[in-house]
PQR file with spaces between the fields and no chain letter, atoms N, CA, C, O and H, PARSE charges and radii, in Angstrom:
ATOM       1  N    MET     1      62.720  106.212  108.019 -0.4000 1.5000
ATOM       2  CA   MET     1      62.366  104.936  107.910 -0.0000 2.0000
ATOM       3  C    MET     1      62.304  104.335  106.418  0.5500 1.7000
ATOM       4  O    MET     1      62.484  103.164  106.084 -0.5500 1.4000
ATOM       5  N    THR     2      61.986  105.505  105.566 -0.4000 1.5000
ATOM       6  CA   THR     2      61.861  104.918  104.100 -0.0000 2.0000
ATOM       7  C    THR     2      63.153  104.355  103.467  0.5500 1.7000
ATOM       8  O    THR     2      63.138  103.449  102.634 -0.5500 1.4000
ATOM       9  H    THR     2      61.839  106.456  105.837  0.4000 1.0000
ATOM      10  N    THR     3      64.285  104.965  103.929 -0.4000 1.5000
ATOM      11  CA   THR     3      65.629  104.445  103.510 -0.0000 2.0000
ATOM      12  C    THR     3      65.798  103.010  103.986  0.5500 1.7000
ATOM      13  O    THR     3      66.325  102.214  103.210 -0.5500 1.4000
ATOM      14  H    THR     3      64.297  105.701  104.606  0.4000 1.0000
ATOM      15  N    LEU     4      65.422  102.627  105.122 -0.4000 1.5000
ATOM      16  CA   LEU     4      65.619  101.381  105.652 -0.0000 2.0000
ATOM      17  C    LEU     4      64.774  100.322  104.640  0.5500 1.7000
ATOM      18  O    LEU     4      65.212   99.282  104.147 -0.5500 1.4000
ATOM      19  H    LEU     4      64.993  103.274  105.753  0.4000 1.0000
ATOM      20  N    SER     5      63.434  100.906  104.484 -0.4000 1.5000
ATOM      21  CA   SER     5      62.513  100.052  103.693 -0.0000 2.0000
ATOM      22  C    SER     5      63.080   99.865  102.351  0.5500 1.7000
ATOM      23  O    SER     5      63.108   98.749  101.833 -0.5500 1.4000
ATOM      24  H    SER     5      63.078  101.751  104.884  0.4000 1.0000
ATOM      25  N    GLN     6      63.526  100.898  101.779 -0.4000 1.5000
ATOM      26  CA   GLN     6      64.135  100.832  100.422 -0.0000 2.0000
ATOM      27  C    GLN     6      65.384   99.801  100.301  0.5500 1.7000
ATOM      28  O    GLN     6      65.537   99.006   99.374 -0.5500 1.4000
ATOM      29  H    GLN     6      63.503  101.804  102.200  0.4000 1.0000
ATOM      30  N    VAL     7      66.239   99.964  101.405 -0.4000 1.5000
ATOM      31  CA   VAL     7      67.401   98.894  101.477 -0.0000 2.0000
ATOM      32  C    VAL     7      66.832   97.514  101.514  0.5500 1.7000
ATOM      33  O    VAL     7      67.259   96.696  100.699 -0.5500 1.4000
ATOM      34  H    VAL     7      66.115  100.610  102.159  0.4000 1.0000
ATOM      35  N    LEU     8      65.930   97.178  102.358 -0.4000 1.5000
ATOM      36  CA   LEU     8      65.448   95.944  102.590 -0.0000 2.0000
ATOM      37  C    LEU     8      64.820   95.504  101.323  0.5500 1.7000
ATOM      38  O    LEU     8      64.993   94.335  100.976 -0.5500 1.4000
ATOM      39  H    LEU     8      65.583   97.843  103.020  0.4000 1.0000
ATOM      40  N    PHE     9      64.067   96.352  100.545 -0.4000 1.5000
ATOM      41  CA   PHE     9      63.428   95.956   99.280 -0.0000 2.0000
ATOM      42  C    PHE     9      64.493   95.426   98.308  0.5500 1.7000
ATOM      43  O    PHE     9      64.459   94.278   97.867 -0.5500 1.4000
ATOM      44  H    PHE     9      63.927   97.301  100.827  0.4000 1.0000
ATOM      45  N    TRP    10      65.505   96.387   97.978 -0.4000 1.5000
ATOM      46  CA   TRP    10      66.534   96.050   97.108 -0.0000 2.0000
ATOM      47  C    TRP    10      67.416   94.801   97.511  0.5500 1.7000
ATOM      48  O    TRP    10      67.893   94.068   96.644 -0.5500 1.4000
ATOM      49  H    TRP    10      65.532   97.320   98.336  0.4000 1.0000
ATOM      50  N    LEU    11      67.598   94.606   98.751 -0.4000 1.5000
ATOM      51  CA   LEU    11      68.274   93.359   99.257 -0.0000 2.0000
ATOM      52  C    LEU    11      67.400   92.130   98.895  0.5500 1.7000
ATOM      53  O    LEU    11      67.839   91.086   98.413 -0.5500 1.4000
ATOM      54  H    LEU    11      67.211   95.201   99.455  0.4000 1.0000
ATOM      55  N    GLY    12      66.162   92.381   99.177 -0.4000 1.5000
ATOM      56  CA   GLY    12      65.281   91.172   98.763 -0.0000 2.0000
ATOM      57  C    GLY    12      65.240   90.865   97.385  0.5500 1.7000
ATOM      58  O    GLY    12      65.146   89.686   97.043 -0.5500 1.4000
ATOM      59  H    GLY    12      65.805   93.229   99.568  0.4000 1.0000
ATOM      60  N    LEU    13      65.306   91.885   96.449 -0.4000 1.5000
ATOM      61  CA   LEU    13      65.318   91.671   94.953 -0.0000 2.0000
ATOM      62  C    LEU    13      66.655   91.023   94.504  0.5500 1.7000
ATOM      63  O    LEU    13      66.723   90.152   93.636 -0.5500 1.4000
ATOM      64  H    LEU    13      65.382   92.842   96.727  0.4000 1.0000
ATOM      65  N    LEU    14      67.696   91.528   95.173 -0.4000 1.5000
ATOM      66  CA   LEU    14      69.023   91.063   94.813 -0.0000 2.0000
ATOM      67  C    LEU    14      69.279   89.652   95.363  0.5500 1.7000
ATOM      68  O    LEU    14      70.119   88.954   94.795 -0.5500 1.4000
ATOM      69  H    LEU    14      67.641   92.235   95.878  0.4000 1.0000
ATOM      70  N    SER    15      68.631   89.196   96.399 -0.4000 1.5000
ATOM      71  CA   SER    15      68.793   87.861   96.910 -0.0000 2.0000
ATOM      72  C    SER    15      68.051   86.694   96.068  0.5500 1.7000
ATOM      73  O    SER    15      68.245   85.504   96.318 -0.5500 1.4000
ATOM      74  H    SER    15      67.949   89.762   96.861  0.4000 1.0000
ATOM      75  N    ILE    16      67.196   87.139   95.062 -0.4000 1.5000
ATOM      76  CA   ILE    16      66.549   86.214   94.163 -0.0000 2.0000
ATOM      77  C    ILE    16      67.672   85.527   93.339  0.5500 1.7000
ATOM      78  O    ILE    16      67.835   84.307   93.366 -0.5500 1.4000
ATOM      79  H    ILE    16      67.039   88.105   94.859  0.4000 1.0000
ATOM      80  N    PRO    17      68.415   86.349   92.627 -0.5600 1.5000
ATOM      81  CA   PRO    17      69.539   85.695   91.663  0.2800 2.0000
ATOM      82  C    PRO    17      70.542   84.986   92.619  0.5500 1.7000
ATOM      83  O    PRO    17      71.034   83.907   92.291 -0.5500 1.4000
ATOM      84  N    LEU    18      70.848   85.593   93.809 -0.4000 1.5000
ATOM      85  CA   LEU    18      71.825   84.997   94.630 -0.0000 2.0000
ATOM      86  C    LEU    18      71.380   83.472   95.023  0.5500 1.7000
ATOM      87  O    LEU    18      72.237   82.606   95.198 -0.5500 1.4000
ATOM      88  H    LEU    18      70.448   86.470   94.075  0.4000 1.0000
ATOM      89  N    ALA    19      70.044   83.215   95.144 -0.4000 1.5000
ATOM      90  CA   ALA    19      69.633   81.953   95.427 -0.0000 2.0000
ATOM      91  C    ALA    19      69.839   80.986   94.328  0.5500 1.7000
ATOM      92  O    ALA    19      70.205   79.828   94.529 -0.5500 1.4000
ATOM      93  H    ALA    19      69.348   83.918   95.002  0.4000 1.0000
ATOM      94  N    TRP    20      69.580   81.522   93.077 -0.4000 1.5000
ATOM      95  CA   TRP    20      69.911   80.608   91.874 -0.0000 2.0000
ATOM      96  C    TRP    20      71.310   80.390   91.874  0.5500 1.7000
ATOM      97  O    TRP    20      71.626   79.230   91.610 -0.5500 1.4000
ATOM      98  H    TRP    20      69.283   82.463   92.913  0.4000 1.0000
ATOM      99  N    VAL    21      72.310   81.244   92.114 -0.4000 1.5000
ATOM     100  CA   VAL    21      73.675   81.133   91.860 -0.0000 2.0000
ATOM     101  C    VAL    21      74.157   80.193   93.004  0.5500 1.7000
ATOM     102  O    VAL    21      75.007   79.329   92.790 -0.5500 1.4000
ATOM     103  H    VAL    21      72.053   82.186   92.328  0.4000 1.0000
ATOM     104  N    MET    22      73.586   80.388   94.230 -0.4000 1.5000
ATOM     105  CA   MET    22      73.990   79.310   95.232 -0.0000 2.0000
ATOM     106  C    MET    22      73.551   77.920   94.990  0.5500 1.7000
ATOM     107  O    MET    22      74.182   76.943   95.394 -0.5500 1.4000
ATOM     108  H    MET    22      72.895   81.090   94.403  0.4000 1.0000
ATOM     109  N    TRP    23      72.392   77.861   94.284 -0.4000 1.5000
ATOM     110  CA   TRP    23      71.909   76.495   93.897 -0.0000 2.0000
ATOM     111  C    TRP    23      72.752   75.909   92.877  0.5500 1.7000
ATOM     112  O    TRP    23      73.077   74.723   92.933 -0.5500 1.4000
ATOM     113  H    TRP    23      71.880   78.655   93.956  0.4000 1.0000
ATOM     114  N    TYR    24      73.124   76.686   91.945 -0.4000 1.5000
ATOM     115  CA   TYR    24      73.932   76.231   90.798 -0.0000 2.0000
ATOM     116  C    TYR    24      75.315   75.918   91.171  0.5500 1.7000
ATOM     117  O    TYR    24      75.817   74.863   90.784 -0.5500 1.4000
ATOM     118  H    TYR    24      72.860   77.650   91.900  0.4000 1.0000
ATOM     119  N    PHE    25      75.999   76.783   91.921 -0.4000 1.5000
ATOM     120  CA   PHE    25      77.351   76.546   92.368 -0.0000 2.0000
ATOM     121  C    PHE    25      77.551   76.025   93.768  0.5500 1.7000
ATOM     122  O    PHE    25      78.660   76.050   94.302 -0.5500 1.4000
ATOM     123  H    PHE    25      75.591   77.640   92.236  0.4000 1.0000
ATOM     124  N    GLY    26      76.477   75.557   94.358 -0.4000 1.5000
ATOM     125  CA   GLY    26      76.444   74.989   95.690 -0.0000 2.0000
ATOM     126  C    GLY    26      77.501   73.786   95.888  0.5500 1.7000
ATOM     127  O    GLY    26      78.192   73.702   96.903 -0.5500 1.4000
ATOM     128  H    GLY    26      75.576   75.537   93.924  0.4000 1.0000
ATOM     129  N    PRO    27      77.563   72.839   94.796 -0.5600 1.5000
ATOM     130  CA   PRO    27      78.429   71.726   95.056  0.2800 2.0000
ATOM     131  C    PRO    27      80.006   72.200   95.173  0.5500 1.7000
ATOM     132  O    PRO    27      80.833   71.543   95.806 -0.5500 1.4000
ATOM     133  N    THR    28      80.274   73.268   94.572 -0.4000 1.5000
ATOM     134  CA   THR    28      81.709   73.732   94.480 -0.0000 2.0000
ATOM     135  C    THR    28      82.122   74.577   95.746  0.5500 1.7000
ATOM     136  O    THR    28      83.284   74.953   95.906 -0.5500 1.4000
ATOM     137  H    THR    28      79.602   73.802   94.058  0.4000 1.0000
ATOM     138  N    ILE    29      81.136   74.846   96.611 -0.4000 1.5000
ATOM     139  CA   ILE    29      81.505   75.752   97.661 -0.0000 2.0000
ATOM     140  C    ILE    29      82.366   75.031   98.740  0.5500 1.7000
ATOM     141  O    ILE    29      82.038   73.911   99.131 -0.5500 1.4000
ATOM     142  H    ILE    29      80.192   74.541   96.481  0.4000 1.0000
ATOM     143  N    GLU    30      83.316   75.581   99.155 -0.4000 1.5000
ATOM     144  CA   GLU    30      84.360   74.894  100.022 -0.0000 2.0000
ATOM     145  C    GLU    30      83.755   74.436  101.339  0.5500 1.7000
ATOM     146  O    GLU    30      84.404   73.606  101.976 -0.5500 1.4000
ATOM     147  H    GLU    30      83.583   76.491   98.837  0.4000 1.0000
ATOM     148  N    ILE    31      82.606   74.861  101.830 -0.4000 1.5000
ATOM     149  CA   ILE    31      81.979   74.464  103.154 -0.0000 2.0000
ATOM     150  C    ILE    31      81.958   72.966  103.271  0.5500 1.7000
ATOM     151  O    ILE    31      82.301   72.336  104.271 -0.5500 1.4000
ATOM     152  H    ILE    31      82.079   75.535  101.313  0.4000 1.0000
ATOM     153  N    VAL    32      81.566   72.519  102.263 -0.4000 1.5000
ATOM     154  CA   VAL    32      81.194   70.838  102.390 -0.0000 2.0000
ATOM     155  C    VAL    32      82.245   70.118  101.610  0.5500 1.7000
ATOM     156  O    VAL    32      82.306   68.894  101.730 -0.5500 1.4000
ATOM     157  H    VAL    32      81.287   73.030  101.451  0.4000 1.0000
ATOM     158  N    ARG    33      83.043   70.715  100.859 -0.4000 1.5000
ATOM     159  CA   ARG    33      83.927   69.887   99.944 -0.0000 2.0000
ATOM     160  C    ARG    33      85.111   69.067  100.796  0.5500 1.7000
ATOM     161  O    ARG    33      85.591   68.024  100.352 -0.5500 1.4000
ATOM     162  H    ARG    33      82.993   71.709  100.762  0.4000 1.0000
ATOM     163  N    HIS    34      85.495   69.607  101.963 -0.4000 1.5000
ATOM     164  CA   HIS    34      86.489   68.789  102.703 -0.0000 2.0000
ATOM     165  C    HIS    34      85.870   67.618  103.322  0.5500 1.7000
ATOM     166  O    HIS    34      86.552   66.629  103.592 -0.5500 1.4000
ATOM     167  H    HIS    34      85.105   70.454  102.324  0.4000 1.0000
ATOM     168  N    THR    35      84.517   67.680  103.580 -0.4000 1.5000
ATOM     169  CA   THR    35      83.902   66.498  104.157 -0.0000 2.0000
ATOM     170  C    THR    35      83.466   65.491  102.982  0.5500 1.7000
ATOM     171  O    THR    35      83.542   64.267  103.091 -0.5500 1.4000
ATOM     172  H    THR    35      83.964   68.483  103.361  0.4000 1.0000
ATOM     173  N    ALA    36      83.024   66.134  101.903 -0.4000 1.5000
ATOM     174  CA   ALA    36      82.723   65.222  100.855 -0.0000 2.0000
ATOM     175  C    ALA    36      83.876   64.446  100.247  0.5500 1.7000
ATOM     176  O    ALA    36      83.721   63.357   99.694 -0.5500 1.4000
ATOM     177  H    ALA    36      82.963   67.128  101.814  0.4000 1.0000
ATOM     178  N    SER    37      85.022   65.055  100.379 -0.4000 1.5000
ATOM     179  CA   SER    37      86.166   64.416   99.698 -0.0000 2.0000
ATOM     180  C    SER    37      86.582   63.221  100.381  0.5500 1.7000
ATOM     181  O    SER    37      87.321   62.421   99.807 -0.5500 1.4000
ATOM     182  H    SER    37      85.148   65.940  100.829  0.4000 1.0000
ATOM     183  N    LYS    38      86.152   63.016  101.623 -0.4000 1.5000
ATOM     184  CA   LYS    38      86.377   61.678  102.339 -0.0000 2.0000
ATOM     185  C    LYS    38      85.462   60.583  101.914  0.5500 1.7000
ATOM     186  O    LYS    38      85.689   59.454  102.349 -0.5500 1.4000
ATOM     187  H    LYS    38      85.551   63.666  102.089  0.4000 1.0000
ATOM     188  N    ILE    39      84.506   60.773  101.158 -0.4000 1.5000
ATOM     189  CA   ILE    39      83.584   59.764  100.741 -0.0000 2.0000
ATOM     190  C    ILE    39      84.199   59.080   99.590  0.5500 1.7000
ATOM     191  O    ILE    39      84.484   59.705   98.568 -0.5500 1.4000
ATOM     192  H    ILE    39      84.322   61.690  100.804  0.4000 1.0000
ATOM     193  N    ALA    40      84.411   57.828   99.721 -0.4000 1.5000
ATOM     194  CA   ALA    40      85.045   56.923   98.701 -0.0000 2.0000
ATOM     195  C    ALA    40      84.236   56.656   97.520  0.5500 1.7000
ATOM     196  O    ALA    40      84.762   56.586   96.409 -0.5500 1.4000
ATOM     197  H    ALA    40      84.179   57.321  100.551  0.4000 1.0000
ATOM     198  N    ASP    41      82.915   56.495   97.708 -0.4000 1.5000
ATOM     199  CA   ASP    41      81.959   56.136   96.563 -0.0000 2.0000
ATOM     200  C    ASP    41      81.747   57.537   95.744  0.5500 1.7000
ATOM     201  O    ASP    41      81.323   58.556   96.289 -0.5500 1.4000
ATOM     202  H    ASP    41      82.488   56.552   98.610  0.4000 1.0000
ATOM     203  N    PRO    42      82.105   57.447   94.337 -0.5600 1.5000
ATOM     204  CA   PRO    42      81.885   58.705   93.724  0.2800 2.0000
ATOM     205  C    PRO    42      80.280   59.055   93.414  0.5500 1.7000
ATOM     206  O    PRO    42      79.877   60.212   93.297 -0.5500 1.4000
ATOM     207  N    VAL    43      79.565   58.065   93.318 -0.4000 1.5000
ATOM     208  CA   VAL    43      78.024   58.248   93.218 -0.0000 2.0000
ATOM     209  C    VAL    43      77.551   58.804   94.386  0.5500 1.7000
ATOM     210  O    VAL    43      76.863   59.825   94.360 -0.5500 1.4000
ATOM     211  H    VAL    43      79.892   57.125   93.413  0.4000 1.0000
ATOM     212  N    LEU    44      77.872   58.193   95.492 -0.4000 1.5000
ATOM     213  CA   LEU    44      77.438   58.900   96.883 -0.0000 2.0000
ATOM     214  C    LEU    44      77.864   60.329   97.038  0.5500 1.7000
ATOM     215  O    LEU    44      77.094   61.193   97.457 -0.5500 1.4000
ATOM     216  H    LEU    44      78.431   57.364   95.513  0.4000 1.0000
ATOM     217  N    ARG    45      79.072   60.553   96.701 -0.4000 1.5000
ATOM     218  CA   ARG    45      79.741   61.876   96.971 -0.0000 2.0000
ATOM     219  C    ARG    45      78.952   62.854   96.097  0.5500 1.7000
ATOM     220  O    ARG    45      78.606   63.930   96.583 -0.5500 1.4000
ATOM     221  H    ARG    45      79.698   59.851   96.360  0.4000 1.0000
ATOM     222  N    ASP    46      78.633   62.520   94.764 -0.4000 1.5000
ATOM     223  CA   ASP    46      77.978   63.389   93.958 -0.0000 2.0000
ATOM     224  C    ASP    46      76.502   63.628   94.382  0.5500 1.7000
ATOM     225  O    ASP    46      75.980   64.707   94.103 -0.5500 1.4000
ATOM     226  H    ASP    46      78.914   61.645   94.369  0.4000 1.0000
ATOM     227  N    ALA    47      75.822   62.684   95.033 -0.4000 1.5000
ATOM     228  CA   ALA    47      74.595   62.862   95.525 -0.0000 2.0000
ATOM     229  C    ALA    47      74.655   63.719   96.775  0.5500 1.7000
ATOM     230  O    ALA    47      73.755   64.514   97.043 -0.5500 1.4000
ATOM     231  H    ALA    47      76.246   61.808   95.259  0.4000 1.0000
ATOM     232  N    MET    48      75.725   63.549   97.535 -0.4000 1.5000
ATOM     233  CA   MET    48      75.844   64.370   98.729 -0.0000 2.0000
ATOM     234  C    MET    48      76.007   65.917   98.260  0.5500 1.7000
ATOM     235  O    MET    48      75.388   66.822   98.820 -0.5500 1.4000
ATOM     236  H    MET    48      76.456   62.903   97.318  0.4000 1.0000
ATOM     237  N    LEU    49      76.863   66.123   97.223 -0.4000 1.5000
ATOM     238  CA   LEU    49      77.177   67.509   96.923 -0.0000 2.0000
ATOM     239  C    LEU    49      75.915   68.011   96.247  0.5500 1.7000
ATOM     240  O    LEU    49      75.664   69.198   96.453 -0.5500 1.4000
ATOM     241  H    LEU    49      77.366   65.388   96.768  0.4000 1.0000
ATOM     242  N    ASP    50      75.047   67.313   95.455 -0.4000 1.5000
ATOM     243  CA   ASP    50      73.815   67.799   95.061 -0.0000 2.0000
ATOM     244  C    ASP    50      72.941   68.096   96.044  0.5500 1.7000
ATOM     245  O    ASP    50      72.293   69.129   95.876 -0.5500 1.4000
ATOM     246  H    ASP    50      75.251   66.349   95.287  0.4000 1.0000
ATOM     247  N    ALA    51      72.737   67.436   97.083 -0.4000 1.5000
ATOM     248  CA   ALA    51      71.961   67.634   98.264 -0.0000 2.0000
ATOM     249  C    ALA    51      72.314   68.892   98.880  0.5500 1.7000
ATOM     250  O    ALA    51      71.472   69.733   99.195 -0.5500 1.4000
ATOM     251  H    ALA    51      73.264   66.597   97.220  0.4000 1.0000
ATOM     252  N    HIS    52      73.636   69.029   99.063 -0.4000 1.5000
ATOM     253  CA   HIS    52      74.148   70.343   99.647 -0.0000 2.0000
ATOM     254  C    HIS    52      73.829   71.536   98.945  0.5500 1.7000
ATOM     255  O    HIS    52      73.595   72.576   99.561 -0.5500 1.4000
ATOM     256  H    HIS    52      74.320   68.346   98.807  0.4000 1.0000
ATOM     257  N    ALA    53      73.796   71.463   97.568 -0.4000 1.5000
ATOM     258  CA   ALA    53      73.529   72.537   96.722 -0.0000 2.0000
ATOM     259  C    ALA    53      72.070   72.888   96.897  0.5500 1.7000
ATOM     260  O    ALA    53      71.752   74.077   96.871 -0.5500 1.4000
ATOM     261  H    ALA    53      73.986   70.618   97.068  0.4000 1.0000
ATOM     262  N    GLU    54      71.159   71.954   97.073 -0.4000 1.5000
ATOM     263  CA   GLU    54      69.762   72.195   97.211 -0.0000 2.0000
ATOM     264  C    GLU    54      69.515   72.784   98.558  0.5500 1.7000
ATOM     265  O    GLU    54      68.697   73.698   98.668 -0.5500 1.4000
ATOM     266  H    GLU    54      71.417   70.988   97.094  0.4000 1.0000
ATOM     267  N    ARG    55      70.126   72.352   99.528 -0.4000 1.5000
ATOM     268  CA   ARG    55      69.997   72.987  100.926 -0.0000 2.0000
ATOM     269  C    ARG    55      70.435   74.480  100.982  0.5500 1.7000
ATOM     270  O    ARG    55      69.844   75.338  101.637 -0.5500 1.4000
ATOM     271  H    ARG    55      70.790   71.610   99.438  0.4000 1.0000
ATOM     272  N    TRP    56      71.567   74.693  100.199 -0.4000 1.5000
ATOM     273  CA   TRP    56      72.099   76.132  100.191 -0.0000 2.0000
ATOM     274  C    TRP    56      71.017   76.983   99.354  0.5500 1.7000
ATOM     275  O    TRP    56      70.743   78.127   99.714 -0.5500 1.4000
ATOM     276  H    TRP    56      72.047   73.995   99.667  0.4000 1.0000
ATOM     277  N    GLY    57      70.428   76.412   98.261 -0.4000 1.5000
ATOM     278  CA   GLY    57      69.560   77.189   97.439 -0.0000 2.0000
ATOM     279  C    GLY    57      68.252   77.475   98.223  0.5500 1.7000
ATOM     280  O    GLY    57      67.663   78.551   98.114 -0.5500 1.4000
ATOM     281  H    GLY    57      70.651   75.482   97.968  0.4000 1.0000
ATOM     282  N    LEU    58      67.836   76.485   99.000 -0.4000 1.5000
ATOM     283  CA   LEU    58      66.595   76.648   99.835 -0.0000 2.0000
ATOM     284  C    LEU    58      66.887   77.761  100.849  0.5500 1.7000
ATOM     285  O    LEU    58      66.112   78.711  100.956 -0.5500 1.4000
ATOM     286  H    LEU    58      68.315   75.611   99.088  0.4000 1.0000
ATOM     287  N    PHE    59      67.985   77.654  101.587 -0.4000 1.5000
ATOM     288  CA   PHE    59      68.368   78.546  102.610 -0.0000 2.0000
ATOM     289  C    PHE    59      68.337   79.888  102.174  0.5500 1.7000
ATOM     290  O    PHE    59      67.731   80.729  102.838 -0.5500 1.4000
ATOM     291  H    PHE    59      68.614   76.882  101.499  0.4000 1.0000
ATOM     292  N    VAL    60      68.951   80.195  101.081 -0.4000 1.5000
ATOM     293  CA   VAL    60      69.200   81.546  100.484 -0.0000 2.0000
ATOM     294  C    VAL    60      67.768   81.948   99.852  0.5500 1.7000
ATOM     295  O    VAL    60      67.452   83.137   99.890 -0.5500 1.4000
ATOM     296  H    VAL    60      69.444   79.512  100.541  0.4000 1.0000
ATOM     297  N    ALA    61      66.971   81.097   99.327 -0.4000 1.5000
ATOM     298  CA   ALA    61      65.696   81.294   98.838 -0.0000 2.0000
ATOM     299  C    ALA    61      64.708   81.890   99.797  0.5500 1.7000
ATOM     300  O    ALA    61      63.747   82.549   99.401 -0.5500 1.4000
ATOM     301  H    ALA    61      67.227   80.131   99.295  0.4000 1.0000
ATOM     302  N    THR    62      64.974   81.635  101.154 -0.4000 1.5000
ATOM     303  CA   THR    62      63.939   82.114  102.174 -0.0000 2.0000
ATOM     304  C    THR    62      64.147   83.808  102.405  0.5500 1.7000
ATOM     305  O    THR    62      63.290   84.588  102.821 -0.5500 1.4000
ATOM     306  H    THR    62      65.755   81.100  101.476  0.4000 1.0000
ATOM     307  N    TRP    63      65.486   84.108  102.021 -0.4000 1.5000
ATOM     308  CA   TRP    63      65.707   85.523  102.097 -0.0000 2.0000
ATOM     309  C    TRP    63      64.832   86.579  101.404  0.5500 1.7000
ATOM     310  O    TRP    63      64.484   87.596  102.004 -0.5500 1.4000
ATOM     311  H    TRP    63      66.182   83.475  101.683  0.4000 1.0000
ATOM     312  N    PRO    64      64.473   86.320  100.104 -0.5600 1.5000
ATOM     313  CA   PRO    64      63.680   87.296   99.437  0.2800 2.0000
ATOM     314  C    PRO    64      62.448   87.718  100.056  0.5500 1.7000
ATOM     315  O    PRO    64      62.075   88.882  100.205 -0.5500 1.4000
ATOM     316  N    ALA    65      61.796   86.564  100.436 -0.4000 1.5000
ATOM     317  CA   ALA    65      60.321   86.735  101.056 -0.0000 2.0000
ATOM     318  C    ALA    65      60.489   87.441  102.367  0.5500 1.7000
ATOM     319  O    ALA    65      59.714   88.348  102.667 -0.5500 1.4000
ATOM     320  H    ALA    65      62.099   85.619  100.315  0.4000 1.0000
ATOM     321  N    THR    66      61.437   87.082  103.142 -0.4000 1.5000
ATOM     322  CA   THR    66      61.706   87.681  104.486 -0.0000 2.0000
ATOM     323  C    THR    66      62.039   89.136  104.397  0.5500 1.7000
ATOM     324  O    THR    66      61.541   89.961  105.162 -0.5500 1.4000
ATOM     325  H    THR    66      62.068   86.345  102.897  0.4000 1.0000
ATOM     326  N    LEU    67      62.894   89.439  103.446 -0.4000 1.5000
ATOM     327  CA   LEU    67      63.340   90.933  103.278 -0.0000 2.0000
ATOM     328  C    LEU    67      62.301   91.790  102.715  0.5500 1.7000
ATOM     329  O    LEU    67      62.159   92.955  103.085 -0.5500 1.4000
ATOM     330  H    LEU    67      63.299   88.769  102.824  0.4000 1.0000
ATOM     331  N    LEU    68      61.501   91.180  101.738 -0.4000 1.5000
ATOM     332  CA   LEU    68      60.468   91.998  101.063 -0.0000 2.0000
ATOM     333  C    LEU    68      59.279   92.256  102.033  0.5500 1.7000
ATOM     334  O    LEU    68      58.646   93.310  101.977 -0.5500 1.4000
ATOM     335  H    LEU    68      61.616   90.234  101.437  0.4000 1.0000
ATOM     336  N    ILE    69      58.997   91.290  102.907 -0.4000 1.5000
ATOM     337  CA   ILE    69      57.925   91.427  103.969 -0.0000 2.0000
ATOM     338  C    ILE    69      58.365   92.431  104.871  0.5500 1.7000
ATOM     339  O    ILE    69      57.599   93.343  105.183 -0.5500 1.4000
ATOM     340  H    ILE    69      59.511   90.433  102.953  0.4000 1.0000
ATOM     341  N    LEU    70      59.652   92.352  105.376 -0.4000 1.5000
ATOM     342  CA   LEU    70      60.278   93.359  106.379 -0.0000 2.0000
ATOM     343  C    LEU    70      60.258   94.668  105.728  0.5500 1.7000
ATOM     344  O    LEU    70      60.022   95.659  106.420 -0.5500 1.4000
ATOM     345  H    LEU    70      60.274   91.611  105.123  0.4000 1.0000
ATOM     346  N    SER    71      60.503   94.796  104.336 -0.4000 1.5000
ATOM     347  CA   SER    71      60.429   96.197  103.714 -0.0000 2.0000
ATOM     348  C    SER    71      59.068   96.668  103.796  0.5500 1.7000
ATOM     349  O    SER    71      58.879   97.847  104.097 -0.5500 1.4000
ATOM     350  H    SER    71      60.695   93.991  103.774  0.4000 1.0000
ATOM     351  N    TYR    72      58.106   95.904  103.569 -0.4000 1.5000
ATOM     352  CA   TYR    72      56.702   96.422  103.673 -0.0000 2.0000
ATOM     353  C    TYR    72      56.269   96.833  105.069  0.5500 1.7000
ATOM     354  O    TYR    72      55.643   97.879  105.235 -0.5500 1.4000
ATOM     355  H    TYR    72      58.260   94.947  103.325  0.4000 1.0000
ATOM     356  N    ILE    73      56.598   96.012  106.101 -0.4000 1.5000
ATOM     357  CA   ILE    73      56.343   96.292  107.480 -0.0000 2.0000
ATOM     358  C    ILE    73      56.997   97.495  107.828  0.5500 1.7000
ATOM     359  O    ILE    73      56.334   98.400  108.335 -0.5500 1.4000
ATOM     360  H    ILE    73      57.107   95.162  105.967  0.4000 1.0000
ATOM     361  N    VAL    74      58.374   97.647  107.597 -0.4000 1.5000
ATOM     362  CA   VAL    74      58.976   99.013  107.985 -0.0000 2.0000
ATOM     363  C    VAL    74      58.396  100.239  107.171  0.5500 1.7000
ATOM     364  O    VAL    74      58.278  101.364  107.656 -0.5500 1.4000
ATOM     365  H    VAL    74      58.913   96.912  107.185  0.4000 1.0000
ATOM     366  N    GLY    75      58.066   99.910  105.942 -0.4000 1.5000
ATOM     367  CA   GLY    75      57.464  101.079  105.223 -0.0000 2.0000
ATOM     368  C    GLY    75      56.147  101.459  105.650  0.5500 1.7000
ATOM     369  O    GLY    75      55.680  102.513  105.218 -0.5500 1.4000
ATOM     370  H    GLY    75      58.162   98.996  105.548  0.4000 1.0000
ATOM     371  N    GLN    76      55.487  100.745  106.438 -0.4000 1.5000
ATOM     372  CA   GLN    76      54.206  101.047  107.090 -0.0000 2.0000
ATOM     373  C    GLN    76      54.384  101.988  108.323  0.5500 1.7000
ATOM     374  O    GLN    76      53.490  102.740  108.712 -0.5500 1.4000
ATOM     375  H    GLN    76      55.867   99.889  106.789  0.4000 1.0000
ATOM     376  N    TYR    77      55.558  101.886  108.880 -0.4000 1.5000
ATOM     377  CA   TYR    77      55.677  102.776  110.143 -0.0000 2.0000
ATOM     378  C    TYR    77      56.529  104.065  109.951  0.5500 1.7000
ATOM     379  O    TYR    77      57.512  104.387  110.619 -0.5500 1.4000
ATOM     380  H    TYR    77      56.284  101.275  108.565  0.4000 1.0000
ATOM     381  N    LYS    78      55.922  104.798  108.826 -0.4000 1.5000
ATOM     382  CA   LYS    78      56.596  106.033  108.609 -0.0000 2.0000
ATOM     383  C    LYS    78      56.159  107.067  109.562  0.5500 1.7000
ATOM     384  O    LYS    78      56.644  108.197  109.513 -0.5500 1.4000
ATOM     385  H    LYS    78      55.124  104.536  108.283  0.4000 1.0000
């Protein structure tokens, strides 16, 4: 069980910079670009892309806490 605990711990630590990267590069991710390209107003399109980046960052930002807590819980059941 300690191997699983260590894997969860390192995944939790690695997901912290991943959250920053997703927040920074979120507007350029292809998941929403095809939908955002249909918006004619450039100001609204930029606002939608920024909001999409914030949502991606928040979604990925929940991973570190979850993985680190799971690492602790799994480590207790040795």
